C-alpha positions as protocol buffer text, in pm:
chain_id: "A"
residue {
  index: 1
  type: MET
  ca { x: 2443 y: -9202 z: -6809 }
}
residue {
  index: 2
  type: ASP
  ca { x: 2601 y: -9231 z: -7152 }
}
residue {
  index: 3
  type: GLY
  ca { x: 2971 y: -9255 z: -7221 }
}
residue {
  index: 4
  type: PHE
  ca { x: 3239 y: -9441 z: -7413 }
}
residue {
  index: 5
  type: LEU
  ca { x: 3473 y: -9728 z: -7338 }
}
residue {
  index: 6
  type: ILE
  ca { x: 3795 y: -9605 z: -7496 }
}
residue {
  index: 7
  type: ILE
  ca { x: 4049 y: -9867 z: -7600 }
}
residue {
  index: 8
  type: ASN
  ca { x: 4400 y: -9755 z: -7696 }
}
residue {
  index: 9
  type: ASN
  ca { x: 4556 y: -10041 z: -7890 }
}
residue {
  index: 10
  type: ALA
  ca { x: 4930 y: -10000 z: -7948 }
}
residue {
  index: 11
  type: GLY
  ca { x: 4964 y: -10347 z: -8101 }
}
residue {
  index: 12
  type: ALA
  ca { x: 4809 y: -10553 z: -8377 }
}
residue {
  index: 13
  type: THR
  ca { x: 4438 y: -10587 z: -8448 }
}
residue {
  index: 14
  type: VAL
  ca { x: 4254 y: -10780 z: -8172 }
}
residue {
  index: 15
  type: ASN
  ca { x: 3953 y: -10991 z: -8269 }
}
residue {
  index: 16
  type: VAL
  ca { x: 3740 y: -10921 z: -7960 }
}
residue {
  index: 17
  type: SER
  ca { x: 3460 y: -11153 z: -8075 }
}
residue {
  index: 18
  type: GLY
  ca { x: 3688 y: -11457 z: -8089 }
}
residue {
  index: 19
  type: THR
  ca { x: 3503 y: -11737 z: -8269 }
}
residue {
  index: 20
  type: ASP
  ca { x: 3160 y: -11584 z: -8197 }
}
residue {
  index: 21
  type: VAL
  ca { x: 2971 y: -11432 z: -8488 }
}
residue {
  index: 22
  type: CYS
  ca { x: 2819 y: -11160 z: -8266 }
}
residue {
  index: 23
  type: LYS
  ca { x: 2980 y: -10850 z: -8125 }
}
residue {
  index: 24
  type: PRO
  ca { x: 3017 y: -10908 z: -7747 }
}
residue {
  index: 25
  type: THR
  ca { x: 2803 y: -10697 z: -7520 }
}
residue {
  index: 26
  type: VAL
  ca { x: 2993 y: -10465 z: -7286 }
}
residue {
  index: 27
  type: GLN
  ca { x: 2844 y: -10337 z: -6963 }
}
residue {
  index: 28
  type: VAL
  ca { x: 2975 y: -10089 z: -6710 }
}
residue {
  index: 29
  type: LEU
  ca { x: 2845 y: -10176 z: -6365 }
}
residue {
  index: 30
  type: LEU
  ca { x: 2848 y: -9966 z: -6049 }
}
residue {
  index: 31
  type: TYR
  ca { x: 2978 y: -10076 z: -5709 }
}
residue {
  index: 32
  type: GLY
  ca { x: 2957 y: -9881 z: -5384 }
}
residue {
  index: 33
  type: ASN
  ca { x: 2726 y: -9774 z: -5101 }
}
residue {
  index: 34
  type: GLY
  ca { x: 2665 y: -10144 z: -5027 }
}
residue {
  index: 35
  type: LEU
  ca { x: 2552 y: -10205 z: -5387 }
}
residue {
  index: 36
  type: ALA
  ca { x: 2699 y: -10439 z: -5647 }
}
residue {
  index: 37
  type: GLN
  ca { x: 2513 y: -10439 z: -5979 }
}
residue {
  index: 38
  type: GLN
  ca { x: 2493 y: -10774 z: -6157 }
}
residue {
  index: 39
  type: PRO
  ca { x: 2561 y: -10823 z: -6529 }
}
residue {
  index: 40
  type: TRP
  ca { x: 2277 y: -10921 z: -6756 }
}
residue {
  index: 41
  type: GLY
  ca { x: 2313 y: -11149 z: -7058 }
}
residue {
  index: 42
  type: GLN
  ca { x: 2321 y: -11066 z: -7426 }
}
residue {
  index: 43
  type: LEU
  ca { x: 1964 y: -11092 z: -7556 }
}
residue {
  index: 44
  type: SER
  ca { x: 2021 y: -11059 z: -7928 }
}
residue {
  index: 45
  type: CYS
  ca { x: 2290 y: -11047 z: -8193 }
}
residue {
  index: 46
  type: PRO
  ca { x: 2229 y: -10729 z: -8394 }
}
residue {
  index: 47
  type: ASP
  ca { x: 2590 y: -10638 z: -8459 }
}
residue {
  index: 48
  type: PRO
  ca { x: 2878 y: -10783 z: -8663 }
}
residue {
  index: 49
  type: PRO
  ca { x: 3190 y: -10923 z: -8494 }
}
residue {
  index: 50
  type: LEU
  ca { x: 3411 y: -10664 z: -8324 }
}
residue {
  index: 51
  type: SER
  ca { x: 3779 y: -10610 z: -8397 }
}
residue {
  index: 52
  type: VAL
  ca { x: 3993 y: -10346 z: -8227 }
}
residue {
  index: 53
  type: ASP
  ca { x: 4237 y: -10203 z: -8477 }
}
residue {
  index: 54
  type: PRO
  ca { x: 4562 y: -10027 z: -8382 }
}
residue {
  index: 55
  type: GLY
  ca { x: 4488 y: -9680 z: -8250 }
}
residue {
  index: 56
  type: THR
  ca { x: 4191 y: -9558 z: -8048 }
}
residue {
  index: 57
  type: THR
  ca { x: 3853 y: -9732 z: -8052 }
}
residue {
  index: 58
  type: ARG
  ca { x: 3546 y: -9576 z: -7886 }
}
residue {
  index: 59
  type: ILE
  ca { x: 3262 y: -9812 z: -7791 }
}
residue {
  index: 60
  type: PRO
  ca { x: 2939 y: -9641 z: -7677 }
}
residue {
  index: 61
  type: ILE
  ca { x: 2822 y: -9753 z: -7332 }
}
residue {
  index: 62
  type: GLN
  ca { x: 2539 y: -9673 z: -7097 }
}
residue {
  index: 63
  type: ILE
  ca { x: 2585 y: -9679 z: -6720 }
}
residue {
  index: 64
  type: ILE
  ca { x: 2262 y: -9765 z: -6542 }
}
residue {
  index: 65
  type: THR
  ca { x: 2212 y: -9539 z: -6239 }
}
residue {
  index: 66
  type: SER
  ca { x: 1895 y: -9702 z: -6111 }
}
residue {
  index: 67
  type: TYR
  ca { x: 1828 y: -10016 z: -5910 }
}
residue {
  index: 68
  type: GLU
  ca { x: 1801 y: -10336 z: -6114 }
}
residue {
  index: 69
  type: GLY
  ca { x: 1467 y: -10423 z: -5960 }
}
residue {
  index: 70
  type: CYS
  ca { x: 1209 y: -10303 z: -5712 }
}
residue {
  index: 71
  type: SER
  ca { x: 932 y: -10427 z: -5488 }
}
residue {
  index: 72
  type: ALA
  ca { x: 581 y: -10368 z: -5622 }
}
residue {
  index: 73
  type: VAL
  ca { x: 425 y: -10437 z: -5281 }
}
residue {
  index: 74
  type: GLY
  ca { x: 530 y: -10351 z: -4927 }
}
residue {
  index: 75
  type: PRO
  ca { x: 813 y: -10134 z: -4803 }
}
residue {
  index: 76
  type: GLY
  ca { x: 1082 y: -10319 z: -4998 }
}
residue {
  index: 77
  type: SER
  ca { x: 1439 y: -10359 z: -4871 }
}
residue {
  index: 78
  type: LYS
  ca { x: 1786 y: -10205 z: -4913 }
}
residue {
  index: 79
  type: ASP
  ca { x: 1852 y: -10413 z: -5227 }
}
residue {
  index: 80
  type: ASP
  ca { x: 1491 y: -10413 z: -5352 }
}
residue {
  index: 81
  type: PRO
  ca { x: 1337 y: -10071 z: -5276 }
}
residue {
  index: 82
  type: PRO
  ca { x: 973 y: -9985 z: -5345 }
}
residue {
  index: 83
  type: CYS
  ca { x: 891 y: -9919 z: -5711 }
}
residue {
  index: 84
  type: ARG
  ca { x: 828 y: -9557 z: -5807 }
}
residue {
  index: 85
  type: SER
  ca { x: 574 y: -9655 z: -6072 }
}
residue {
  index: 86
  type: PRO
  ca { x: 507 y: -9973 z: -6270 }
}
residue {
  index: 87
  type: ASP
  ca { x: 754 y: -9877 z: -6544 }
}
residue {
  index: 88
  type: SER
  ca { x: 1019 y: -9681 z: -6351 }
}
residue {
  index: 89
  type: LEU
  ca { x: 1297 y: -9824 z: -6136 }
}
residue {
  index: 90
  type: PRO
  ca { x: 1409 y: -9606 z: -5843 }
}
residue {
  index: 91
  type: PRO
  ca { x: 1740 y: -9420 z: -5884 }
}
residue {
  index: 92
  type: LEU
  ca { x: 2047 y: -9526 z: -5688 }
}
residue {
  index: 93
  type: PRO
  ca { x: 2111 y: -9320 z: -5375 }
}
residue {
  index: 94
  type: ALA
  ca { x: 2350 y: -9029 z: -5397 }
}
residue {
  index: 95
  type: GLY
  ca { x: 2707 y: -9131 z: -5323 }
}
residue {
  index: 96
  type: VAL
  ca { x: 3040 y: -9241 z: -5462 }
}
residue {
  index: 97
  type: TYR
  ca { x: 3052 y: -9550 z: -5685 }
}
residue {
  index: 98
  type: SER
  ca { x: 3323 y: -9733 z: -5878 }
}
residue {
  index: 99
  type: THR
  ca { x: 3285 y: -9881 z: -6224 }
}
residue {
  index: 100
  type: LYS
  ca { x: 3367 y: -10227 z: -6352 }
}
residue {
  index: 101
  type: VAL
  ca { x: 3367 y: -10325 z: -6720 }
}
residue {
  index: 102
  type: VAL
  ca { x: 3205 y: -10663 z: -6789 }
}
residue {
  index: 103
  type: TRP
  ca { x: 3194 y: -10833 z: -7130 }
}
residue {
  index: 104
  type: SER
  ca { x: 2935 y: -11096 z: -7229 }
}
residue {
  index: 105
  type: GLY
  ca { x: 3210 y: -11346 z: -7317 }
}
residue {
  index: 106
  type: ASP
  ca { x: 3585 y: -11396 z: -7296 }
}
residue {
  index: 107
  type: VAL
  ca { x: 3760 y: -11094 z: -7443 }
}
residue {
  index: 108
  type: ASP
  ca { x: 4132 y: -11078 z: -7516 }
}
residue {
  index: 109
  type: LEU
  ca { x: 4175 y: -10730 z: -7367 }
}
residue {
  index: 110
  type: PRO
  ca { x: 4311 y: -10618 z: -7029 }
}
residue {
  index: 111
  type: GLN
  ca { x: 4055 y: -10519 z: -6765 }
}
residue {
  index: 112
  type: PRO
  ca { x: 4040 y: -10140 z: -6750 }
}
residue {
  index: 113
  type: GLY
  ca { x: 4085 y: -9970 z: -6417 }
}
residue {
  index: 114
  type: ALA
  ca { x: 3787 y: -9851 z: -6219 }
}
residue {
  index: 115
  type: VAL
  ca { x: 3655 y: -9499 z: -6261 }
}
residue {
  index: 116
  type: THR
  ca { x: 3500 y: -9315 z: -5966 }
}
residue {
  index: 117
  type: ILE
  ca { x: 3152 y: -9172 z: -6028 }
}
residue {
  index: 118
  type: THR
  ca { x: 2967 y: -8950 z: -5784 }
}
residue {
  index: 119
  type: LEU
  ca { x: 2587 y: -8954 z: -5806 }
}
residue {
  index: 120
  type: VAL
  ca { x: 2404 y: -8656 z: -5662 }
}
residue {
  index: 121
  type: SER
  ca { x: 2034 y: -8635 z: -5585 }
}
């Protein structure tokens, strides 16, 4: 699921990257139905540092609506369901989830409120 993290900055420019030379990675994780997705680390540094100027900034995000892993053998479990195929993780069950924004490092921005997402099968 694609979307945008929208930051409305009414103040001065914020250097989100701090002293890092890479743009921080932002992830939007889902929580609900007994599930709590875990953040994954930044694997590369393809982007320049990120500053949020006064006004509105839109950062593209992708919300993962599948399990983070699966069991290749056996019936699996609630947190580790059977794999659908070797290269396809099973989708999350239908239900209501909440979002949480997670950055790869310390970011000098307030934590945005959760957004409710309903997944349907």
